[in-house]
Structure formats: structure tokens, C-alpha cells
C-alpha positions as CSV (number, residue, x, y, z in Angstrom):
1,M,12.7,-27.1,21.6
2,A,14.7,-28.6,18.3
3,S,18.8,-27.3,18.5
4,R,21.9,-27.1,16.5
5,R,23.5,-26.6,19.4
6,G,26.4,-29.5,20.0
7,N,27.9,-30.2,23.3
8,A,29.1,-27.3,26.1
9,K,32.2,-26.2,26.1
10,T,33.2,-24.1,29.4
11,G,34.9,-20.9,29.1
12,E,33.9,-17.8,27.6
13,Q,36.1,-18.7,24.2
14,A,33.3,-21.5,24.1
15,D,30.4,-19.0,24.3
16,K,28.9,-18.1,20.5
17,Y,26.0,-15.4,20.4
18,S,23.3,-16.1,17.8
19,V,21.2,-13.1,16.6
20,L,17.9,-12.9,15.2
21,L,16.9,-10.7,12.5
22,P,12.9,-10.5,12.1
23,T,12.7,-8.6,9.0
24,Y,9.8,-6.9,6.8
25,N,10.6,-4.7,4.1
26,E,14.0,-3.9,5.5
27,R,16.3,-3.8,2.0
28,E,17.8,-0.8,3.0
29,N,18.8,-0.8,6.4
30,L,19.6,-5.2,6.3
31,P,22.8,-4.7,4.2
32,L,24.2,-2.1,7.4
33,I,22.5,-3.4,10.3
34,V,24.6,-6.6,9.2
35,W,27.8,-5.0,8.6
36,L,28.0,-3.6,11.9
37,L,27.7,-6.8,13.6
38,V,29.8,-8.8,11.3
39,K,32.7,-5.5,12.3
40,Y,31.5,-5.5,16.2
41,F,31.5,-9.1,16.6
42,G,34.8,-9.6,14.6
43,E,36.6,-6.8,16.5
44,S,35.1,-8.3,19.7
45,G,36.4,-12.2,19.1
46,Y,33.2,-13.5,19.7
47,N,31.9,-16.1,18.3
48,Y,28.4,-15.5,16.4
49,E,25.7,-16.2,13.6
50,I,23.0,-13.7,12.2
51,I,19.8,-14.9,11.9
52,V,17.5,-13.6,9.6
53,I,13.6,-14.0,9.8
54,D,12.1,-12.8,6.6
55,D,8.0,-12.5,6.6
56,G,8.0,-12.6,2.9
57,S,9.1,-9.2,2.5
58,P,7.6,-7.6,-1.2
59,D,10.3,-5.2,-1.3
60,G,13.1,-8.0,-1.9
61,T,14.5,-8.2,1.7
62,L,14.6,-12.0,1.1
63,Q,17.0,-11.2,-1.9
64,I,19.2,-9.2,-0.1
65,A,19.5,-11.3,2.9
66,E,20.8,-13.9,-0.1
67,Q,23.4,-11.7,-1.5
68,L,24.7,-10.9,2.3
69,Q,25.1,-14.8,2.7
70,K,27.1,-15.2,-0.3
71,I,29.5,-12.2,1.3
72,Y,29.7,-12.9,4.6
73,G,29.3,-17.2,4.4
74,A,26.1,-19.7,5.2
75,D,28.2,-20.1,8.7
76,K,27.7,-16.6,9.6
77,I,24.5,-15.4,8.0
78,L,21.4,-18.0,8.2
79,L,18.4,-17.3,6.0
80,R,15.3,-18.5,7.8
81,P,12.7,-17.1,5.4
82,R,8.5,-17.7,6.2
83,A,5.7,-17.4,3.8
84,K,4.0,-14.4,5.4
85,K,4.0,-11.8,7.8
86,L,3.2,-14.1,11.3
87,G,4.1,-12.1,13.7
88,L,7.1,-10.5,16.1
89,G,6.4,-12.8,18.4
90,T,6.4,-16.4,15.9
91,A,9.3,-14.7,14.5
92,Y,11.7,-15.1,17.3
93,I,10.2,-18.4,18.1
94,H,10.8,-19.7,14.8
95,G,14.6,-18.3,14.6
96,I,15.1,-19.8,18.0
97,K,15.2,-23.3,16.4
98,H,17.6,-22.8,14.1
99,A,19.8,-21.1,17.1
100,S,23.4,-22.8,17.9
101,G,24.5,-20.3,20.1
102,N,24.2,-20.7,23.8
103,F,22.9,-16.8,24.1
104,I,20.6,-15.7,22.1
105,I,20.2,-11.8,20.6
106,I,17.1,-10.5,19.5
107,M,17.5,-6.7,17.7
108,D,15.3,-4.8,15.7
109,A,17.0,-4.7,12.0
110,D,16.4,-0.7,11.2
111,L,19.9,0.1,13.1
112,S,17.5,1.4,16.1
113,H,19.9,-0.9,18.0
114,H,23.6,-0.9,18.3
115,V,24.6,-4.7,19.8
116,N,28.0,-3.8,21.4
117,T,26.6,-3.3,25.2
118,L,24.4,-6.3,25.8
119,P,27.4,-9.0,25.9
120,V,29.6,-7.1,28.3
121,K,26.8,-6.3,30.7
122,R,25.9,-10.2,30.3
123,K,29.6,-10.6,31.8
124,E,29.4,-8.5,34.7
125,G,26.2,-9.3,36.4
126,G,26.2,-12.9,35.2
127,Y,22.2,-12.2,34.3
128,D,20.2,-14.4,32.6
129,L,18.3,-12.6,30.7
130,V,19.8,-8.6,29.4
131,S,17.4,-6.0,28.2
132,G,18.4,-2.3,27.0
133,T,16.3,0.4,28.7
134,R,15.3,3.6,27.0
135,Y,14.2,4.9,30.4
136,R,16.7,4.8,32.7
137,G,20.2,6.1,33.7
138,D,21.6,8.0,30.4
139,G,19.5,5.7,28.0
140,G,16.8,7.5,25.5
141,V,15.0,7.7,22.5
142,Y,15.9,10.1,19.5
143,G,13.8,11.0,15.6
144,W,10.7,9.8,17.4
145,D,7.4,12.8,17.0
146,L,5.6,13.5,20.2
147,R,3.1,10.7,19.5
148,R,5.3,7.7,19.4
149,K,7.5,9.1,22.4
150,L,3.4,9.4,23.9
151,I,2.8,6.1,23.1
152,S,5.5,4.7,24.5
153,R,5.6,6.1,27.8
154,G,2.1,5.6,27.8
155,A,2.6,1.5,27.1
156,N,5.3,1.2,29.5
157,F,3.5,3.3,32.6
158,I,0.0,0.8,32.3
159,T,2.2,-2.2,32.2
160,Q,3.8,-0.9,35.3
161,V,1.1,-0.2,37.4
162,L,-0.4,-3.5,36.2
163,L,2.1,-6.1,36.2
164,R,5.2,-4.4,38.1
165,P,7.7,-6.0,36.4
166,G,10.8,-4.9,37.8
167,A,12.2,-3.7,34.8
168,S,11.5,-0.1,33.8
169,D,11.6,-0.8,29.9
170,L,9.0,-3.5,28.7
171,T,8.1,-2.4,25.1
172,G,11.8,-2.8,23.5
173,S,13.4,-5.3,21.6
174,F,17.0,-5.3,22.0
175,R,17.7,-8.2,24.7
176,L,20.0,-10.8,25.2
177,Y,19.2,-14.5,26.7
178,K,20.9,-17.9,27.9
179,T,19.7,-19.4,25.4
180,E,18.1,-22.0,27.9
181,V,16.7,-19.9,29.5
182,L,14.6,-18.3,26.3
183,E,13.8,-21.8,25.1
184,K,11.4,-21.9,29.1
185,L,10.7,-18.8,28.8
186,V,8.9,-19.2,24.9
187,E,7.3,-22.6,26.4
188,Q,5.3,-20.2,28.8
189,C,4.6,-17.5,26.7
190,V,1.0,-17.1,24.9
191,S,1.6,-13.8,23.4
192,K,2.3,-14.1,19.6
193,G,2.6,-9.8,18.9
194,Y,4.4,-7.0,20.0
195,V,3.3,-8.6,23.7
196,F,5.7,-11.1,23.4
197,Q,8.6,-9.1,24.4
198,M,6.5,-7.7,27.7
199,E,5.6,-11.4,28.5
200,M,9.0,-12.2,28.2
201,I,10.3,-9.8,31.6
202,V,7.1,-10.8,33.3
203,R,7.1,-14.5,33.1
204,A,11.1,-14.2,33.7
205,R,10.7,-12.5,36.9
206,Q,7.9,-15.3,37.5
207,L,10.3,-18.0,37.1
208,G,13.0,-16.7,39.0
209,Y,15.2,-15.7,36.7
210,T,18.1,-12.9,37.4
211,V,17.2,-9.7,34.3
212,G,20.2,-6.9,34.0
213,E,19.2,-3.6,32.6
214,V,21.6,-1.6,30.4
215,P,20.6,1.9,29.1
216,I,20.4,2.4,25.6
217,S,20.2,5.1,22.9
218,F,16.9,4.0,20.6
219,V,17.1,6.0,17.2
220,D,13.9,6.1,14.9
221,R,14.8,4.2,11.7
222,V,16.2,6.2,8.7
223,Y,14.5,4.0,6.0
224,G,11.6,2.3,5.4
225,E,8.5,2.9,7.9
226,S,7.5,1.7,11.6
227,K,5.4,-1.3,11.5
228,L,3.4,0.3,14.6
229,G,-0.4,0.9,13.7
230,G,-3.6,0.9,15.0
231,N,-4.0,-2.8,15.0
232,E,-0.7,-3.4,16.7
233,I,-1.4,-0.8,19.3
234,V,-5.0,-2.7,20.0
235,S,-3.4,-6.1,19.7
236,F,-0.7,-4.5,22.2
237,L,-3.7,-3.4,24.8
238,K,-5.7,-6.7,24.6
239,G,-2.6,-8.8,25.5
240,L,-1.6,-6.8,28.7
241,L,-5.3,-7.2,29.5
242,T,-4.7,-11.0,29.0
243,L,-1.5,-10.9,31.1
244,F,-3.0,-9.0,33.9
245,A,-6.1,-11.0,34.4
246,T,-3.5,-14.4,33.9
247,T,-0.1,-13.3,35.9
């Protein structure tokens, strides 16, 4: 897979984190999440880049991203837009091609996730993959109605029964990967939509990678609308059955 990474250095000083932010109609949220990321990385001393993958948002998200790039610099804010909405999984794959860090963080752009816990957990355990979990320890979900909670819990329960992945939260989208590990997982992946997140964990276990979990507080979006609809639920169930039959 193509990459902008140079020769690897040793030690924590050489670590670089590439944050992938897929966006679709996130013009209100994007400036806030970028500011929080810049603040966190600046205070922690980590080297970083933020890669915005916008899928042709009609609300002007890309134009907001261009303004943010002027504010924070083209070396920190990379814009890798696509012409139309092509799916979450392919957005991550597109972003990986442009990442120069030796670690990749994937997260939502809607302020549901806070980045500060993942690098810490990675250093503690040396994991190949660290996943935020809403369903272990003091993790939780805030702001969802009963329908959303039932869908999420139900999806995780069915997945646990069918796939036995050894992780508590497969449908979440807040993770940190070693870049070379994510690239190998993507080569094995067949899913394109929301099932992509679930398949990454399943494939990681199959290939013998170490998976750590850190409890997170997931907070529902303040601005914009959820992308989860009937089509996404049907696609998830189809993808789950495909994984059950092939893994």
C-alpha cells in the first residue's frame, strides 16, 4: 500500500499519530473536533497530522476544512476529499493511503469521541490495536434514545454470539492501530460500510494481533444528524452474516 512514511526511527520521540476524520455534513462539528485534537496533541507533545476525508458534503464541510487548513497549516491538516459518499470503510482505506504516521487513530468527527485515552493505553500495553469500549468498566453512552441503545446493544450481542471476537464493543469507531497492522487488516477486509469496524477486530484476532480496550464515554452528537438509518442496519446484518459464513 502506498505511503508517505519515511525511514522509521526508534523511541517515543519518533512516534507520529495520523488521525483519520471521515466527514459528511459536519460543518458545525469539524472546527470543534479539530481544535480539540490540535490542543491535545500540542499539550501532549505528540507529533501528529489530521486527515479529513470529506465525501462531497452538500453543507460546505470541505470549505470549512480548507479554512482550518489555513489556520493550522497544511502539514497538520490534510484534505483528501472524495466526490461523493462512498462508505465509511472505503473512507478509512482512502485515508490510510495518505497517512505518514506510524500509528493511525480513527474516530468520528461529531464530537462523540475524545482522543486523550488511546495513546496512553497503547503505551501501557504495547498493543497492536486499541479500541474504545462503551460496554466495559466505566464506559457508557450518553444522549441516545432507547431505540439507539437497543440497536447498539443488540448488534453487539448478536455479534458476540455469532463471531466470539473476544472484544466487548465491535460497532464502535474509536480506535488506534499500528499503521502496518491496519494495512494488513485492510488487505483482508471485504466490508465497506459500518461492518468494516467489526471486521477489523475479527480479522485482528484471526491474525494473532493483540487487542486492548479502554472504557470511553460516548456522547451523542450536538450538531447534525446521525448517519444511521434503515439501509445501514440492513447492510450491517448482511455483513454480519457474511463474516459468520467466512470466518
